[in-house]
C-alpha positions in Angstrom: 41.1 60.0 -6.6 41.8 57.3 -4.2 38.9 56.0 -2.1 39.0 55.9 1.7 38.7 52.8 3.7 35.1 53.4 4.5 34.2 54.0 0.8 36.0 50.8 -0.1 34.2 48.9 2.7 30.8 49.7 1.1 31.7 47.6 -1.9 33.1 44.6 0.0 30.9 41.5 0.9 30.7 42.5 4.6 30.7 38.9 5.7 33.8 39.1 7.9 34.8 35.6 6.6 38.5 36.2 7.3 39.5 34.5 4.0 41.6 37.6 3.1 43.7 37.1 6.3 42.1 40.0 8.1 39.6 39.8 11.0 36.9 42.0 9.4 36.0 43.4 6.0 36.5 46.9 7.4 40.0 46.0 8.5 40.7 44.7 5.0 39.2 47.9 3.5 41.6 50.0 5.5 44.5 47.9 4.3 43.4 48.4 0.7 43.1 52.1 1.2 46.7 52.2 2.6 47.9 50.1 -0.4 49.0 47.4 2.0 46.8 44.7 0.5 45.4 43.6 -2.9 41.7 43.1 -3.7 42.7 39.7 -5.1 42.9 38.5 -1.5 39.1 38.7 -1.2 37.7 35.7 -3.1 34.1 36.9 -2.7 34.5 40.3 -4.2 32.0 40.9 -6.9 32.9 41.9 -10.5 31.1 45.2 -9.9 33.2 45.8 -6.8 36.4 45.1 -8.7 35.3 47.5 -11.5 34.3 50.2 -9.1 37.3 50.0 -6.8 39.7 49.8 -9.8 42.8 51.7 -9.2 42.1 52.2 -5.5 42.4 48.5 -5.0 45.4 48.0 -7.2 48.8 47.5 -5.7 51.1 50.6 -5.9 53.5 48.7 -8.1 51.7 47.3 -11.1 52.0 43.5 -11.6 53.1 42.3 -15.0 53.0 38.8 -16.4 55.7 37.5 -18.7 55.1 34.3 -20.8 52.2 32.0 -21.0 51.2 28.6 -19.5 52.7 27.0 -16.5 56.1 28.7 -17.0 54.7 32.2 -17.0 56.0 34.5 -14.3 54.5 37.5 -12.6 56.5 40.4 -11.3 55.6 43.6 -9.5 52.4 43.7 -7.5 54.3 44.6 -4.3 52.7 46.6 -1.5 55.4 47.3 1.1 59.0 48.5 1.5 60.2 45.8 3.9 59.2 42.2 3.9 58.4 42.2 7.7 55.7 44.7 7.1 53.7 42.1 5.3 55.7 40.0 2.8 57.1 40.3 -0.7 54.7 38.6 -3.2 56.2 38.0 -6.7 59.8 36.7 -6.7 62.2 38.5 -9.1 63.0 36.8 -12.5 66.4 35.6 -13.4 67.1 35.7 -17.1 70.2 34.6 -19.0 71.3 36.8 -21.9 71.9 35.2 -25.3 73.6 37.5 -27.8 72.7 37.6 -31.4 76.3 36.6 -32.2 76.0 33.5 -30.0 73.5 31.7 -32.4 74.4 28.0 -32.7 76.5 26.1 -30.2 76.9 28.9 -27.6 73.2 29.6 -27.6 72.5 25.9 -27.4 74.6 25.5 -24.3 72.8 28.4 -22.5 69.4 27.0 -23.5 70.4 23.7 -22.1 71.6 25.4 -18.9 68.2 26.9 -18.5 66.4 23.6 -19.2 68.6 21.8 -16.5 68.6 24.7 -14.0 65.6 23.5 -11.9 66.4 22.6 -8.2 64.0 21.3 -5.5 64.4 23.2 -2.3 62.0 23.0 0.6 59.5 21.4 -1.7 59.6 24.3 -4.1 60.8 24.1 -7.7 63.3 26.9 -8.5 64.8 27.6 -11.8 66.1 30.2 -14.3 62.9 31.9 -15.3 63.5 33.6 -18.7 65.9 34.1 -21.6 66.8 37.6 -22.9 67.9 37.6 -26.6 70.1 40.7 -27.0 70.8 42.6 -30.2 74.3 43.4 -31.4 74.9 45.7 -34.3 71.3 45.9 -35.4 71.4 42.7 -37.5 67.6 41.8 -37.4 68.2 38.4 -39.2 70.8 37.2 -36.7 68.5 38.4 -33.8 65.5 36.6 -35.2 67.6 33.5 -35.7 68.4 33.3 -32.0 64.8 34.0 -31.0 63.7 31.0 -33.2 66.4 28.8 -31.6 65.2 29.8 -28.1 61.5 29.2 -29.0 62.3 25.9 -30.5 64.7 24.9 -27.8 62.7 25.8 -24.7 59.0 26.1 -25.5 57.1 28.1 -22.9 60.1 29.9 -21.3 59.4 33.7 -21.1 61.4 35.8 -23.5 62.8 39.3 -23.2 63.7 40.9 -26.6 66.6 43.3 -26.0 67.1 45.9 -28.8 66.5 49.6 -29.2 66.0 49.2 -32.9 62.2 48.9 -33.6 62.9 47.0 -36.8 65.0 44.4 -34.9 62.3 44.0 -32.3 59.7 43.5 -35.0 61.8 40.7 -36.6 62.1 38.9 -33.3 58.5 39.4 -32.0 57.1 38.1 -35.2 58.4 34.6 -34.0 57.0 34.8 -30.4 54.1 37.3 -30.2 51.9 34.6 -28.7 54.5 34.0 -25.9 53.8 37.3 -24.2 57.4 38.5 -24.4 58.8 41.7 -22.8 60.2 44.3 -25.2 63.3 46.2 -24.1 63.5 49.1 -24.5 61.6 52.3 -25.3 63.8 55.4 -25.2 63.3 59.1 -25.8 64.2 58.5 -29.4 62.1 55.5 -30.2 59.2 55.6 -27.8 56.4 56.0 -30.3 57.6 53.1 -32.5 58.2 50.8 -29.6 54.8 51.7 -28.0 53.1 50.9 -31.3 54.7 47.4 -31.4 53.8 46.7 -27.8 50.2 47.7 -28.3 49.8 45.7 -31.6 51.4 42.6 -30.1 49.9 43.0 -26.6 53.5 42.8 -25.2 55.0 44.4 -22.1 57.4 47.2 -22.7 60.5 48.2 -20.8 61.3 51.9 -20.5 64.9 53.0 -20.4 66.2 56.5 -19.5 69.4 57.6 -17.8 68.4 58.9 -14.4 65.2 59.0 -12.5 63.9 62.4 -13.7 64.3 61.4 -17.3 62.8 57.9 -16.5 59.7 59.6 -14.9 59.0 61.8 -17.9 59.5 58.9 -20.4 57.3 56.6 -18.2 54.5 59.1 -18.4 54.9 59.6 -22.1 54.8 55.9 -22.9 51.7 55.4 -20.7 50.0 58.2 -22.5 50.8 56.4 -25.8 48.5 53.6 -24.6 50.9 51.0 -23.1 49.8 49.9 -19.6 52.3 47.1 -18.8 55.6 48.9 -18.3 58.9 47.8 -16.8 61.5 50.5 -15.7 65.2 50.8 -16.2 66.9 53.9 -14.7 70.3 52.9 -16.2 71.8 52.0 -12.8 74.5 49.3 -13.2 76.9 49.9 -10.3 75.8 48.4 -7.0 75.8 51.8 -5.4 73.6 53.3 -8.0 71.3 50.2 -8.1 70.6 50.5 -4.3 70.0 54.3 -4.5 67.8 54.3 -7.6 65.7 51.2 -6.8 65.1 52.4 -3.2 63.9 55.8 -4.3 61.7 54.2 -7.0 60.2 51.8 -4.5 59.6 54.5 -1.9 58.0 56.8 -4.4 55.6 54.1 -5.5 54.8 52.7 -2.0 54.9 55.7 0.2 53.9 58.5 -2.2 51.7 56.5 -4.6 53.7 58.1 -7.4 52.3 56.4 -10.5 55.1 57.1 -13.1 57.5 54.9 -11.0 54.9 52.3 -9.9 56.2 49.6 -12.1 58.6 46.6 -11.9 62.3 47.3 -12.2 64.7 45.6 -14.7 68.4 45.6 -14.3 71.4 44.1 -16.1 73.8 42.5 -13.6 75.9 41.2 -16.5 79.6 41.1 -15.5 82.7 39.2 -17.1 83.6 38.1 -13.6 81.1 35.4 -12.4 81.6 36.2 -8.8 81.0 39.9 -9.3 77.9 39.1 -11.4 76.5 36.9 -8.6 77.1 39.7 -6.0 75.5 42.3 -8.2 72.5 40.0 -8.9 72.2 39.4 -5.1 72.0 43.1 -4.5 69.3 43.4 -7.1 67.4 40.5 -5.5 67.5 42.2 -2.0 66.8 45.7 -3.2 63.7 45.6 -5.4 64.8 44.5 -8.9 62.0 42.5 -10.5 64.0 41.3 -13.5 67.7 40.6 -13.4 69.7 39.7 -16.5 72.8 37.5 -16.2 75.5 36.6 -18.6 75.8 33.0 -17.5 73.8 30.7 -15.1 76.4 28.3 -13.7 75.0 25.8 -11.2 76.9 27.2 -8.2 75.8 30.8 -9.0 72.1 29.9 -9.4 72.0 27.7 -6.3 73.2 30.8 -4.3 70.9 33.2 -6.1 67.8 31.0 -6.1 68.2 30.2 -2.4 68.6 33.8 -1.6 65.5 34.7 -3.6 63.5 32.0 -1.9 64.4 33.3 1.5 63.7 36.9 0.6 60.3 36.1 -0.9 59.2 33.7 1.9 56.5 35.1 4.2 58.5 36.1 7.4 55.3 35.4 9.5 55.1 31.8 8.4 57.9 29.3 9.1 59.4 27.7 6.0 57.7 24.3 5.6 58.1 21.1 3.6 55.1 19.4 2.2 53.7 16.6 4.4 54.6 13.3 2.8 56.6 10.1 3.3 59.9 10.7 1.4 62.1 8.1 0.1 65.8 8.5 1.0 68.2 6.5 -1.2 67.0 3.2 -2.6 64.6 2.5 0.3 62.7 -0.8 0.3 60.0 -2.4 2.3 62.5 -3.5 5.0 64.2 -0.1 5.3 63.8 2.0 8.5 60.9 4.4 8.8 61.7 7.7 10.7 59.4 10.7 11.5 60.0 14.3 11.9 58.1 17.6 11.6 57.8 19.7 8.4 60.0 22.6 9.7 62.3 22.9 6.7 65.4 23.1 8.8 64.5 20.0 10.7 63.7 18.2 7.5 66.9 19.1 5.7 69.1 18.3 8.7 67.5 15.0 9.3 67.5 14.0 5.7 71.1 15.1 5.3 72.1 12.9 8.2 70.2 9.9 6.9 71.9 10.3 3.5 75.2 10.5 5.2 74.5 7.2 6.9 74.2 5.5 3.5 71.3 3.5 5.0 68.3 3.7 2.6 65.3 4.9 4.7 61.8 6.2 4.6 61.3 9.7 6.2 57.7 10.6 7.3 57.4 14.3 7.4 54.3 15.5 9.4 52.6 18.8 8.9 53.0 20.7 12.2 52.6 24.2 10.7 56.4 24.5 10.2 57.3 24.0 13.9 60.4 22.1 15.1 60.0 18.8 17.0 60.1 20.1 20.5 58.1 23.3 19.7 55.5 21.2 18.0 55.3 18.8 20.9 54.9 21.7 23.4 52.2 23.3 21.3 50.3 20.0 21.1 50.8 19.6 17.4 53.2 16.6 17.6 51.2 14.3 19.9 50.7 10.5 19.9 47.2 10.8 18.5 48.2 13.2 15.7 51.2 11.1 14.8 49.1 7.9 14.8 46.5 9.6 12.5 49.2 10.8 10.1 50.9 7.4 9.9 47.6 5.7 9.3 46.3 8.2 6.7 49.6 8.7 4.9 49.7 4.9 4.0 53.2 4.7 5.5 52.5 1.0 6.4 52.3 0.3 2.7 55.9 1.3 2.3 57.3 -0.9 5.0 56.7 -4.5 6.0 58.2 -4.3 9.5 55.8 -1.7 11.1 58.5 -0.1 13.2 58.5 3.7 13.6 61.6 5.6 14.8 60.7 8.8 16.7 63.0 11.6 17.7 64.8 11.1 21.0 63.5 14.4 22.4 59.9 13.1 22.4 60.7 9.7 23.8 57.8 10.3 26.3 55.4 9.6 23.4 56.6 6.1 22.8 54.1 4.3 25.1 51.1 6.3 24.0 52.1 5.8 20.4 52.1 1.9 20.7 48.6 2.2 22.1 47.4 4.5 19.2 49.1 2.3 16.6 48.3 -1.3 17.4 50.8 -3.8 15.9 53.4 -1.1 15.5 56.8 -1.1 17.4 57.9 2.4 18.5 61.7 2.9 18.6 63.2 5.9 20.2 65.9 7.4 18.0 68.8 9.7 19.0 68.2 13.1 20.4 70.5 14.9 17.9 70.3 14.5 14.2 74.1 14.2 13.9 73.8 10.8 15.8 71.6 9.3 13.2 74.3 7.8 11.0 75.8 5.8 13.9 72.3 4.8 15.0 71.1 3.7 11.5 74.4 1.8 10.7 74.2 -0.1 14.0 70.8 -1.4 12.9 71.7 -2.2 9.4 
């Protein structure tokens, strides 16, 4: 039976430290009771409290970890229907499918695509997260050969073993049991055999059934067989069915605390047409799929999907921010210009883009203003002469340049005099008001 907020409160530290993001321990307890928070948010919760609260403190959708080490990914663990209610916590996984018949050159190309898929966007490293080895015709030897090629080619990348033949799964998992793979899939016909493999190898297990009623029954059956870490597949492949099934599953777990559907969702967005595949994967990203399997991971497709995922899984209550740092743009040297802006991601990318367009190598100092734009940060007292001077001094920006000239945005020209007082020996130059004027401005100085 679920505990009430008051009962949960009795087991919390009662320090009202606000580390969990809530004003009091009682407020946090109420959120836990409503399944709108995770006990993990309380760093001071005792082991006894974690044990006692147990299921009451667990998120309505169980979190599952795939893989090991720094490339491991966590899915599930969500507590709300809509991101504006709180936020979505664990980004969905994109996995590329490699068929057993693709062993050799084709598999090698897909493995290389995964290895080179990483992009840097707003200071975050985004990449294809996993590889799904898929069975064809039940040839366990071919299946195992591809698994070995993947394990050797990209060590550490999470694996999904796709076959409904227990013997084929056994052949594949023998080569990667220590990698914490996901087994796909248990069905009504093979549930006992698949559950046995999952328990023995301590692997997660996907459950497949055609339709929500059949999926609910099978989920309960597999859990009763002793497998806790489940992933669900309702058989939805068309966009219309995906939206319908995944929304019902999410609502049942979040709103009704319906345990049989309280697990991450896996779907196959695989299409022969790459544009159609990208659109289907985008729908899955926006509508609750935790693991999305793709046929191919072309650069253009992944740039679109990874950017979409990043936006969906960004906290809507916190502006997107870039890490505070002094960034090198082009082949900047000690005589290159030094510009400053705030760490609001849009400001950073616009300014950096225009500096790159100018073809003038430069240094770009990005100051942490809690993700606010230049004018907003200035109005809020977070982009002042004192704070800019402190940042320039502590960042070591003077070690990058020999000229000690700082170019500030034209919109805060009023700060120039105070900055020259706060930064003795520095020349403060007022740059253009609009970023699109930077190329002309920088070229004229070159």
